[in-house]
C-alpha positions in Angstrom: 208.6 64.0 -30.6 209.1 60.5 -29.3 205.8 59.1 -30.3 202.2 60.0 -31.1 201.0 58.1 -28.1 203.3 60.1 -25.8 202.2 63.4 -27.5 198.6 62.6 -26.9 199.3 61.7 -23.3 201.2 65.0 -22.7 198.4 66.9 -24.2 195.9 65.2 -22.0 198.0 65.7 -18.9 198.5 69.4 -19.6 194.9 70.2 -20.3 193.8 68.2 -17.2 196.3 70.1 -15.1 195.1 73.4 -16.5 191.4 72.6 -15.7 192.4 71.4 -12.1 194.2 74.8 -11.7 191.1 76.6 -12.8 188.9 74.7 -10.3 191.5 75.4 -7.6 191.3 79.2 -8.4 187.4 79.0 -8.1 187.7 77.4 -4.7 190.4 79.6 -3.3 189.3 82.9 -4.9 185.5 83.2 -4.5 185.5 86.7 -6.0 186.5 85.3 -9.4 183.8 85.5 -12.1 182.6 81.9 -12.6 181.5 82.8 -16.2 185.1 83.6 -17.1 186.5 80.4 -15.6 183.8 78.3 -17.3 184.7 80.0 -20.6 188.3 79.1 -20.0 187.5 75.5 -19.3 185.4 75.3 -22.4 188.3 76.9 -24.4 190.7 74.3 -23.0 188.4 71.4 -23.9 187.9 72.8 -27.4 191.7 73.2 -27.8 192.2 69.7 -26.7 189.6 68.4 -29.2 191.1 70.4 -32.0 194.7 69.3 -31.3 193.7 65.6 -31.0 191.8 65.8 -34.3 194.9 67.4 -36.0 197.2 64.7 -34.5 194.9 62.0 -35.9 194.9 63.7 -39.3 198.7 64.1 -39.2 199.1 60.5 -38.2 197.4 59.5 -41.4 199.7 61.7 -43.4 202.8 60.4 -41.6 204.5 63.8 -42.2 207.2 64.8 -39.7 206.7 68.5 -40.7 203.1 68.1 -39.7 204.1 66.9 -36.2 206.6 69.8 -35.8 203.8 72.2 -36.6 201.5 70.5 -34.2 204.1 70.7 -31.4 204.5 74.4 -32.0 200.7 74.9 -32.0 200.5 72.8 -28.8 203.0 75.0 -27.1 201.4 78.3 -28.3 197.9 77.2 -27.3 199.0 76.1 -23.8 200.9 79.3 -23.3 197.9 81.4 -24.2 195.6 79.3 -21.9 198.1 79.7 -19.0 198.3 83.4 -19.7 194.5 83.7 -19.4 194.5 81.6 -16.2 197.1 83.9 -14.7 194.9 86.9 -15.4 192.1 85.3 -13.5 194.1 84.8 -10.3 
């Protein structure tokens, strides 16, 4: 990972893009259950908050292994969220 700042920016961008995609699905597919999309948005925001808190904790430890684990968790979390998004559409 190039830097902590870049990682946080990537995380923010990915979550924002995901939420935008959810809103787009709500607009283009009126038959989609809004409770499910709202739950997915809440899950995305919670994942963001959790990952940012873990990045800040790892930053204090200054451990490269911590950042590698965070990058893997980031990828796994976003993959799971995108899979749930694809089920909605």
